[in-house]
N, C-alpha and C positions, 0 to 999 in steps of 0.2 A: 347745516346744523352745527352748533358749537361743540368743540371737542372738550373733553374733561381729563385733567391730569392730576395724578398723585405726585406732589412735589416734595414731600418729606413724610417719613414714618418714624415714630419713636415709641418706645415701650417703657413701662414702669413695673418692675417686679418687686414686691414688698419684702423687706427684711433679707436675711441671708438664705441661700438655697438650702433645702432640707433633703438630706440623704435618706434612703429607704430605712436604714436602721434607726433613724431618729423620729420617724413620723409620729409615733405615739407620745413622744415628749411634747409635741405640739397639740395633737388632737385629743390626748388623754387616753386612759385605759378603761375599756368597758368592763364593769364589774371588778375593777382593780386588777385585772389580769391582762397579760399580753395576748394579742389576737393570734389565733391559730390560722385564721383565714388570710392574714396579710401576705405572707410569703407566697402562698398559692396564687393569689391575685396578681402580685407583682411579677411573678414569673411569666404570667400570661400577658400583662399589659406592657412589659418591657420598659417602663418608666424608671429612671435611675435617680432622678431628683425633681423637686418641684418647689413652689414658693407658697407661703401662707401669710395671711395678715395677722395670724395669732402669735402671741408672745409665747416663747418656749416655757413649758411647765405651768404657767398661770392660765392659759387658754384665753387670755384677754386680747380682744381685737385692737391692733395698733393703728389700723387704717380702716376707714369706711370704703365702700365701693366707689362712692363719689370722689373720695380723695385719691383712689387709685387712678381714676380718669383724669382728674385735674393735674396730678403729678406728671402723667404721660403727656398731656396737652402742653404744659408749661415747657417741656423739653423741645417743643416745636418752635419756640420763640427764638429769633435771631435778629441780626441787624436789618433784615429786609421784611420781617414779619413780627407783628406784635399782637397781643390778645385783642386789642382794639380794632384790628383789621377783620376780625371774625364777623361775618354777616349771618351765618347759620351754624348752629351746633346740633349735631345728631348723635345720640348715644344709644347703644343697644346692650342689654345684659339679661341674663337669666335670673340674676340674684340681686335686685335692687335692695337698698337699705330699708325701704319702707313701702307700704302699699300705695300711698300717695303722700306728697305730690309726686309728679313724674320724675324719673331718675335724672333726665337731662337738666331739669330745673335745679336739682340739688348740685349737679356738677357745675352749672353756671354760677350758683351761689358760692361755691368754693373758689371759682376763678375771679369773682368780684366784677363781672362785666355785665352790662345792661344793654337794652335796646337792640336785641338780636332776635332772630327767628330760632325756635327750638322744636325738636321732636324727639320723643322717647320711643324706641322700637322695642316692643316686648317679644317674648317667645323664649326659645332656647338657643341653640348654636347659630341659627340664622338671624338672630336679632342684630348682631354686629354688622353683617353684610346688608341687611335691610336698612340700617341707618345710613350706610354708605350709598345705597341705591337711591335713597331720598335726595341726597345731595347731588348725586349723578343726574337725576331728573331735573333738579332745580337749576344746575349750571347749563345743561343742554337746552333748557327752555329760555335761558337768558335772564332768569330771575335772581340768580346768585353768581358772584364772581369769586369769592374767597370763603371757604367753609372748613369746618373741622368735623371729622367722623371718628367715633371712638367705640371700641368694644372692650368689655371688662367683666371680670367675675371675682366675687369674694365669697367663695363656696365654703371655706374652712369653718366659719362659725356654725354652719348647718351640719358639718361633719364632726363636730365636737362630741366627745364620748357621752355627754349628758343627754344627747338626742337618740341614743341607741341602746338596744337590749343585747344581752350576751348571745353569742352565736350558738346554735344548737348543733349537736353531733350530726343530725340529719343534713343540715345545710353544708357542713364541712365535707361530708361524703359526696354530696351532689357536686360540690365545687371541684373536688379532685377528679371526678368523672368528666365534667363538662366545663371548660374554661369560660364558656359563654354565660354561665350562671353568675359570673363576677359582676354583673350589672344589677343584681338584686339590691334592695335597700341597704342591708347590712354591709355590703361590700363596695358600694360606691365611694365610701370614705377613703379607699386606696386608689381611686381613679382620678379625682377632681383636684384642681389646683387654682391658685389665685394669680391675678395679673391684669394688666390693661395695655392696650395699644391705641395709638392715635395717628390719624392721617391728616395732613394739610392738603386739601383738594381745591384746585383752582381752574380757571378757564384758559390759562396760558401756562406753558411749560417753563421750567427753570431756564435761565439764560446761560449759565456757565457750568451746569452739571446735569446729570441724567434725571429724567422724570419717567413716570409710568403712565402711558396713555390708556385709559379704560376703553377697550373696544366694545365690550358688552358685559352686562350682568344679567344672567338668566336665572330666575327663581321659579321653581315649579313645586306646587303642593299637591299631594294626593289625598288630602283629608276627606274629600268627598267619597272616597271608596275604601279608606283604611281607618281602623279604629284607633283609639288612644293607646300609645305604647309607653312613652315616658311621661310622668306626670307628678304633680304636687298640688295639694289643695282640693283634692276630690277623692271619691271612693267609687270604684267600679262595682256595681251590684251584680248579683248572680245572673240576672237577665240581661247583662251587659249594658244596662242604662247607667248614666252618670249622675252621681249625687254630689253636689258642691259642698265644700267645708262649711259654707254659710248656713246650710240646712241642718247642721248638727249643733247640739249644745256645746258650750265652751269646754266642758269637762270631757266630752266625747272627742273633741278635736285633739286634745292632748293625749288621751288614752289610746286613740287609734293612730297617733302620729301622722295625722292627715297632712301636715305641712312639710313632712320629709319628702325626699325625692325617691320615686319608685320606677321600676322598669319591668315590663312584661317581656321576660327573657326569650321565651319561645317565639313570640310574635316578632321580636327584634331579629333573632337569628334567621328566621324564615323569610324575612321581607326587606331588611335594611339595604342589601346590595341591589336587589331588583328595583326597588323604588327610589333609591338615591343615586344609583350609578347607571345600571343598564338601560332602564326605560327612559330616563331623562337624557342620557347621552345620545341615544338614537334620535330623540326628538330635536335636540339642540344641533346635532350634525345636519339635520334636514333644514332647520331654520337658518343657520349661520354658515353652512357650507364649509365647516372647518375640517382640517385634516391633521392626523397625528404628527406628520412631518413639519407642520406649522410651528410646533412648540419646542422650545429648548428646555423649559422647566415645567414640572407638574408638582403643584403644592397640594397634597391631600390632607384634609383635616379628618383624622380618625381618633377615636378615644383610646385606642389600645393597639399595639402592634399585632394583636390577635387578628385584627381586621386587614392588615396590610396585603396579604396574599389574596384575601377575598375581594378587596377592591380591584386588584389587578385582574382577577378572573372575571369580575363584573364588566370591566372595560373591554376585556377580550371578547365577551359574549356580545358586546355592542359593536364589534368590529372597530374598536378604537384602542388598540393595545399600545400602551405607553411603556417603553422599556424602563426598568428600575433605575438605570443610570441617569435618567432625567428627573427622578423624584427628589424632592427636597422637603424635609420636615425636621422640626426640633422638639418633637414630642418627648423623646428620651431625656432631654436636658431641662425642659421647661414645663413638662406635664401637660395635661389636658385642661386648657383654660377656656373651654366652651366658646362663647361668642367672641372672645379675644384671641383665639388660637390663630386665625388667619392673619390678623394684624401682627401678632408676635412672630409668626413665620416670615411674613413679608418684610418686617423690620430687619430681621437678620440678613435676609438675602439682599435687600435694597442697599444696606449699608456695608455689605461684605467686600465691595470692590470687584466682584465677579461679573456683574452684569455689563453687557455691551450693547451699544445702539443697534436696534433692529431685532434683538432677541424677543421672544414671546413667552409669556407665562400663562399657564392654565391653572386656575384655583378651583378646588372642589370642597364645598361645605355642606355636609349632610345634617339633618335634624330628625331624630326619631320620635319627637313628641307626638306627631300624627303623620309622619313620613312626608317630609319636604326636603328639598335640596336646592343648592345654588352652584352655578358654575360661572366664573369670572375670567375674562380674557384680557390680558394686559400686554402692551408693547412697550419696550424700552426705547425712549426717544431722547 
């Protein structure tokens, strides 16, 4: 079977970094007032800065999602690799610029390249890793030799003040009592960030520098036994049935904010660790016969430092306890970029000069849409 190698990783973060105190200068003030919830949420999520496609004060988008991707991909070009070498382009995002055409086709248009295979991976955080897995399959099968995988998010236009109503006193009281409530609709605007990461993936490793050999990408979904948890474009009825935004009048879609992102906080807190850490790790250990001591780095994607200790405990319950000294994340400095997060984490580690031949990396990417997860194992070669 043909081996698959990540030979370069680059990221593109739009505009200047946004510090906590300046967030509302970019996203706007709901009801013309400063948010009372912001500082409570930021204490919980631990994020110190993030990036937005929005222009300060005007809330005008300066980049599309497709442009974030294309800018990251262009940084992969060097004397040995050009855009014309791309045989397949796979992009994943939660927040495409349009319902159709597919996101990857818009990225291809920005790049100005033709006669290639493309696929758009939809979903939430797993869309970026699913794009990579498509390429992984294609190279292993011998159908592709050189390809690009990309994960990106342009969430800030959705988080603009015009899409939100003023926080109620009840919400603020609940938030003070329970940090987990920070994932409700009105508070996601302090959680999400913009950015893109791109990988050059090939059937041969680099000749004169390190590569990352993909040992496996395991993706497990529990949607058959778990209800919807994080969603947009639907309404959950009292009887728990799902009603699509397409079944509503256009006026109702706006009045009910059906296109905003929502989270069932209780369902999330009760199930996210069991279904994205403990259960899948037990299964993957059986399938792949991996051991904690195999790994030098653990890269966890979590949306908030609130979940850091919970992920650790979930690993411990699976008898796969990874000590914190092996953990690597840049959530605090780059924010939660959803499907791009693992790309942006790996880019920093890959280009840090810290990696050595023979080291192994375990990556964890959860998704709460309907409880799915991915674990990826990499070896430095």
